[in-house]
matplotlib code that plots the C-alpha trace (Angstrom):
import matplotlib.pyplot as plt

x = [-4.7, -2.3, -1.7, 1.4, 3.0, 1.7, -1.6, -0.4, -0.2, 2.7, 4.7, 4.3, 8.0, 7.7, 4.8, 6.5, 9.7, 7.7, 5.6, 8.7, 7.3, 8.1, 6.6, 5.2, 3.4, 1.6, 0.6, -0.5, -2.7, -4.2, -5.3, -6.6, -8.7, -6.8, -5.6, -7.6, -6.5, -3.5, -4.0, -1.4, 0.9, 1.6, 4.7, 2.5, 3.9, 1.6, 0.6, -1.6, -3.4, -1.8, -4.5, -2.9, 0.1, -2.2, -4.0, -0.7, 0.6, -2.8, -2.3, 1.1, 0.0, -3.0, -0.7, 1.6, -1.1, -2.1, -4.8, -4.9, -5.2, -8.7, -9.5, -8.1, -10.1, -13.1, -12.3, -11.9, -15.3, -17.0, -19.3, -20.7, -20.1, -16.7, -17.8, -19.6, -16.4, -14.3, -16.5, -16.3, -12.5, -12.7, -14.9, -12.2, -9.4, -11.2, -11.7, -8.0, -7.0, -8.8, -7.3, -3.7, -4.3, -5.5, -2.4, -0.1, -1.6, -1.0, 2.6, 3.2, 1.9, 4.2, 7.1, 6.3, 6.1, 9.3, 11.1, 10.0, 11.2, 14.4, 16.6, 15.9, 16.7, 20.0, 20.9, 19.9, 22.2, 25.3, 26.9, 27.0, 23.8, 21.8, 18.3, 15.9, 13.0, 11.8, 12.3, 13.6, 12.7, 12.9, 9.8, 8.3, 8.2, 6.3, 2.5, 0.1, -1.3, -5.0, -6.9, -8.3, -12.0, -12.8, -14.0, -17.5]
y = [33.6, 34.5, 31.4, 30.4, 27.9, 30.2, 28.7, 25.2, 24.6, 22.5, 22.9, 20.2, 19.4, 19.0, 16.6, 14.6, 14.3, 13.4, 10.8, 9.4, 10.0, 12.5, 15.7, 14.6, 11.8, 14.3, 16.3, 12.8, 12.0, 15.4, 14.9, 11.4, 13.1, 11.3, 14.6, 17.7, 20.6, 22.3, 26.0, 28.5, 30.5, 34.3, 33.2, 30.9, 27.6, 24.6, 24.2, 21.6, 21.2, 18.5, 16.1, 15.7, 14.1, 11.6, 10.8, 10.3, 7.9, 6.1, 5.6, 4.3, 1.9, 0.7, 0.1, -2.0, -4.4, -4.5, -1.9, -0.2, 3.6, 3.3, 1.1, 3.7, 6.4, 4.3, 4.1, 7.9, 8.5, 6.2, 8.5, 5.9, 5.6, 4.4, 1.0, 0.4, 1.8, -0.6, -3.4, -2.1, -2.2, -5.8, -6.6, -4.8, -6.8, -10.1, -9.3, -8.1, -11.4, -13.4, -11.5, -12.1, -15.8, -16.0, -14.1, -16.3, -19.5, -18.0, -17.1, -20.6, -22.0, -19.8, -20.8, -24.5, -24.0, -22.1, -24.8, -27.6, -26.2, -24.3, -27.6, -28.5, -25.0, -25.3, -28.5, -27.1, -24.1, -25.9, -25.8, -22.8, -23.0, -20.8, -19.9, -21.1, -19.0, -15.7, -14.3, -17.2, -20.9, -22.0, -20.0, -20.3, -24.2, -24.0, -24.9, -22.2, -21.6, -21.8, -18.5, -17.3, -16.7, -13.0, -10.9, -9.3]
z = [6.4, 9.1, 11.2, 12.9, 15.2, 18.1, 17.4, 17.7, 14.0, 12.7, 9.4, 6.8, 7.3, 11.1, 10.6, 7.9, 10.1, 13.2, 11.3, 9.5, 5.9, 3.1, 2.4, -1.0, 1.1, 3.0, -0.1, -1.5, 1.5, 1.4, -2.3, -1.4, 1.4, 4.3, 5.6, 5.6, 3.4, 4.9, 6.1, 5.1, 7.5, 7.0, 5.1, 2.9, 4.5, 4.6, 8.2, 9.8, 13.1, 15.5, 14.7, 11.3, 12.9, 14.6, 11.4, 9.7, 12.5, 12.1, 8.4, 8.9, 11.6, 9.6, 6.5, 8.6, 9.3, 5.6, 5.1, 1.9, 1.6, 0.3, 3.3, 5.7, 4.0, 4.3, 8.1, 8.5, 6.5, 8.8, 10.7, 13.1, 16.8, 17.7, 18.7, 15.3, 13.7, 15.4, 14.3, 10.6, 11.0, 12.2, 8.9, 6.8, 8.6, 7.9, 4.3, 4.0, 5.7, 3.2, 0.5, 1.8, 2.3, -1.4, -2.6, -0.4, -2.0, -5.3, -4.4, -3.0, -6.3, -8.3, -6.1, -6.5, -10.2, -10.6, -8.3, -10.5, -13.6, -12.5, -12.2, -15.8, -16.8, -15.1, -16.9, -20.3, -19.6, -18.4, -22.0, -24.1, -25.8, -28.1, -27.2, -29.8, -28.8, -29.8, -26.3, -24.1, -25.1, -21.5, -20.6, -24.1, -23.7, -20.6, -20.9, -21.0, -17.6, -17.0, -17.4, -13.9, -13.8, -14.5, -11.6, -11.9]

ax = plt.figure().add_subplot(projection="3d")
ax.plot(x, y, z, "-o")
ax.set_aspect("equal")
plt.show()
């Protein structure tokens, strides 16, 4: 295909630079279906229509507020009217926020747990002691955490 920049197409490197991502990221986005398949110039360079830059910029903005690439792909594939698409984005955002809140709670629990055992570990390691465990007895002596329920 004899396409060129005269038709407004952008080389993959130009899009990568303008979007602040690597060329391999663009190839990855293309494999995931976030970007349309690149066309080829007369010199066999990958070239994209200008809309591809806007898509990559959208992906980066959506990632910045916590959306996954799979969720972004879902947004792109939404064939509904723009108002309905935006409502879908709100639903995705609410779901993502609930997931983040749960993860934050879990991280806070991890932090509390580590903060409670760390002072004792420091005391036990003030002298030159030899570890009695197979890996590290400081961790091995901790109680076994409860198993979280399995997702179905």
